[in-house]
N, C-alpha and C positions, 0 to 999 in steps of 0.2 A: 794576344796575351794568353799565355797557359797558365796552369795551376800547377802548384808544388804539391798537392795533395797526394798525388802520385809520386813515390820518392824517386822512382828511376825512369829511364827512358825504355820502351818494349824491348829493344836489343840487349841491353844490360839485365833487365828484368828476367830475360829468357835465359841468359848464362848463369844468373844467381840460382834461378830455380830449377833449371836442367841440372846443373853441377850439385846441387843441394839432392836432389832426386836419386842422382848416381850414387853419391856418396852414402845415402840413406839404403840404398839397393845393397851396395858392397857390406853395409853395419849389418844389414839381415843375413846376408850370407855368411858372414864371420860369426854371427851369434847362431845361426843354426848349426854351424860347425861345432861351436862352442857347447851349445846344448847336447848334440850328440856324445861328445867327449865326456862331459861331465854326467850324463846320464848312466855311463857305464861304472862309474865310480860309486862304492857303497854309500859313503858319506853323505852324497847329494841324493841318493836313491830315497832316503828317508822321508822325503817331502814330495814325492813324485818322479816321475821319469822324464823321456825326452819332451812329450807333451806339456807338462807343467813349465819345464825350464824354458820353454820358448816365450813365456809371459815375461821374462827378465829382458827379452830384447826391446831396445829403447825406439820403439815403433814410430811414436809421436815426435821424434827429434827434429826431423824434416819440416813437419808442419808447422811446429812451434816457432822453428827459427825463421822461416818463410814469412808467418804471421805478423812477427816482430820487425822483419827486414823490409818486406814488399806490402804485405795486406793480407787480410782475410781471404778474399776472392781466389788470388793465386794460391795462397796455402791450402784452400779446401780441394782446389784441382790437383795438386801435388798430393795431398793427402788421400784422394781416391785412386791415383795412378799408382802410388806406393802400397794401397791395400791389395791393388789387383797384381802388382808385381810380387807380393807376398804369397798370394795364392798360387802362383806358378813355382815359388821357390819352396813352400811349407809342404810336406805330405799332407798335413790337415788343413787342406786349402781353405775351405768355407769358413772354418771356425776361426783359424788364426788371421784371415782376412777381416772378419768382422771385429774380431779384439783390436786388430790394429786400426782400423777406420774409427771405430768409437773412441778410443783414445786421443787420436788426432784431431777429430771434431772438437771433442771436451778441451784440448789443449788451445785451439784456435780461438773458441768461444771466451776461454779463461782470459787470455791476454788481451783480447779485444775490449772485454769488460773491464778489466781492471789494469788500467794504465797508471802502473806505478813502478817505482824501483826495483820492487820484489815481484815483478808480474811474474817472473819465471818460476819462482818458488810456488806463486798461487796456483799457477797451471800445473807444476809438480803435484801439488797436493790434490788437484781435482782430478789429475789423471791416475793418480794410486787410488781415489775412489773408484773410478770408473773401470780400472783394471781388476780391481777387486771382485765387481761385481759381474763384469764380463767373463773373467775367469770361471766363473761357475757357471755362467751361460754357453761358453765355449766347449766346457766338459759336456753338456748336454748335447750341443749340436755334434759334437764329434763321437756321441755314443760311448764316451767312456764310462768306467765304472764309477759311480759317484760315492765315493769314501770319503772320510773325515780327513785321511791323509790327502787325497788330491785336492780337496777344497782348501785345505790349509795350505798346500804348496802352491796352488793357484793364487790364493790372496798373498802370500810372503813373495812370491817370484814377481807377481804383479806390481806390488809396491817397489821393488828392487828395480824394475824396468822403468817405473816412473821417476825414481832418482836418477837414474842413468839417462833417460830422457832430459831432465834437467842439466845434467852435466855435461852432455854432448851438445846441447843449444847453447848453454853458456860459454862453451869452449869455441864454438863455431861462428857465433855472432859478431864478436869483435874481429876475428880473421875476415870475415865477410865485408865488415864496415869499414875495414882499413884496405883491403883489396879492392872494392868497388865503390869507395868513397860515398858509401850510404849514411844517411843522418836519420836514425830511429826517433821515435816517440821517446823513447829511454834516455836518448843523447839530449833531447830537448827538454826534458823534464830535469835532468842534471845541470844542463846551462841555465835553466830558470831559478835555480836555488839562489836565494838571496845570500847566501855566503860564497858565491862566486867572488873572487878578487875584485874582478872589474865593477860587479854590481855594488859591492861593498864601498869601493871608492866613489862610486856615483852617489851613493846615498850619503856618504860623509862629505864629500867635497862639493857636490853640486846637488842638494837636497830637492830644489825646484825642479830640475831638469830629471831628476829620479822620480818624483811625484808625477811629472808629466808623462815621463815614459811608463810608468805602470797604468796611468789612466788610458793611454793611447792603446796600451795592450788590451784593457779591458774592452774599450771599444772595437778593437780589431778582432779580437777574439769572436765576439757576438756575429760580428758582419761576416766572418768567414764562414761560421756555423749557417748563416741564412743563406749561403749561396753554394755550400758544398765544398768549400776551398778548405785548405789545411789548417785548424783554428790553432792548433798548438805551435806550428811553426810561424804563424802570424803572431801570437802573443810572444812568444819568446825573441822574435825578431825586435819586436818594439821595445823590449828591455835594452838592448843593445844599439840601438839606430843613432841614439845622441850621444855615443861615449867620447866622440872626439871633442866635446865641450869641456871634458875634463882639463885640457890645455889652457883655457881661458874662461873658466867658469862665470865671472863677472862681466862678461861681453855679451850675455844673454839674459834677456829682461826676467825669465823666470827665477833667476839667481840673484836679482839685484836688491831685492826685500826693499823696494821703495827708495832706495838711496840713489845718487847721481847715476845717469846714465853716461857711460865712456865714450858712446858714441857721439855724443854732443860736442865733443872736443875733437874730432877727427871728421875727414872728409867722407862723403858718401862713398866712394871708391874704395877708400880704404877701410870702411866698415865693411864693405862687401866682401873684401878680400880676408877679413878676418872671419866672417860669419860662413863663408863657403869652405874656409879653410878648415871647418870641424869635420867635414866629409873626408878630406884627405887624411887628417890626423887619426880619425875614427877608423879608417881602413888599417892606417899604420898599427893602432894600438891592438885593434883585433886579430891581425896576423901575428904579432909578438905574442899574443896570448892564445895563439894555436885555436881560435874558433874556427868552426866549420866555414868552408867558403860560402854555403847556402845561406848562412847568416850573414857573412861578411857582405854578399851581393845587396843586402837591403840598406846598407849604409848610404851609398851613393843614389840607388834607385828611388829611395823614399822621397827624395825633392827633385829626381828627374833633371829636367833642366829647365826649372820654373824661374820666373824673374823675381828678385827680391823687390817687390813693387814700392815699399815704404822708401827705401834707399833709392830707387830709380826716379820716383818721382821729385824726391829732395833734390839729387842733383840736376834734375831737368829743371827745375824752377831756378835753381843758382846759376845754371847755364843760360837759360833763357834772360835772366837778369843782366848778364854780361853780353848777350847777343850771340851765344854760343850755341852748341848743341851736343847731346850725349848718345851713345851708342847702346841702345838695349842690350845686347849681347853681353857687353861688360857687366851686366848685373845680372846675369844668369848663372845657376849652379851648373856644375862641369858634367852632371848626367853620369851613367845613361838613364833614360826614361824607364819606367817600371817594365819588367820582362815578366812578370807573373801576376795572377789575381791577387796573390797575399801583399806584394809589393803595392800593388795599386791601393789596396785596403788602407795599409799602412801610409800612403801618401794623403788618403782623404782623412783617416782617422786623425793623424798628425795637424793636419791644417785646421778641422774642425775643434778638436780639443783646444788647442791655443786660442782660436776666436772665440770660441763660447767661453772660455776662462775670462777674456776681457770684456765680456758684456757686463753693462751696469745692472741691467735687470735680465734674469735668466729666467724669463716666461716661455712656455713652451712655443709661442709664437715667434719669439725673438730667437729661440734656438733652431726651429726650424728654417727659418728666414737665412740665418747665417750659414746653416749647414748647406742648403739649397744654393746659396752663394758661393761657397767653396767649391762644391761640386761642379757646378757651371764654369767657374773660372778655370778648373783643373781641365775640364774638358773641351773648353774654347781655347785653351793653350797646347791642345794636343798632345796632352801627356799621357 
């Protein structure tokens, strides 16, 4: 079992990082050419020459985009390589390399610390601040004349560079997401928004399932953090894992509100067909809603190929009374078994939450005992 905390496979991550680095180098090259052209114009020379104009180049765009697409470690390596390449391109090699690397590091740190929908703008504001400071420091490193005009030019063009960094990253990220099928934390945050149509339907039509999904998400998120898995992915997948129950809400005990149980009127095998059908319907609904495949995969995997024990034992007792027998495989979910750590966590959290909720006495001892029973049964069943 692998973890989906690393969003991409090694080969795909390599192509994403290398292509982003290549485009960043091309962007720097074009920016240097533009700075040399603009420095010869009198209207731009008022705030400095070629040296100050270089600060307007979006040096941190590659690092910012990669941090959101792949992760901070790859982004940091790319930032270092990009800064070294900048040193070969710029005539002010050391000063501009230091400027580029500082902005990239701040961009990476900002988006890793602030996982919100406006993460790019937060990063741009942080880059603007460090660009202003580094502009003055770069002037000292380059031994330029430190005049108010050059300092002001460094600040102004550094802020422009930060704004261009945000613009380039915002433009590139959706292209990479689409081309390489990348599910970013920003996507997950959007999907976990309660205003999402599927989640709204779940809350209105199946309030019991909606509450169950939320609580499973809380458990799964903490469990994922404890073992270093992708906590945000686990929590978001939990919100959608039972959307197939929208097709027949009253067939599931959490939505019956103490009323009559429809399963008392049908055979155990028919009950199994209805309940396991929520997996198939969930996949269909998720596909129609254009949910990412990484989220859809959790719908069949969170049950794996487990047996619906209650209906199996009910059918077995009925068959033995008639002198017959039943096939256990007829009472299993279709699967597949969990393929990632996050899917395993969802399976365990799903079973534990439902079992603990059914306890008459919610003492720590009873909760530990039922959770251990759930985990042992999942392991014993080879899930």
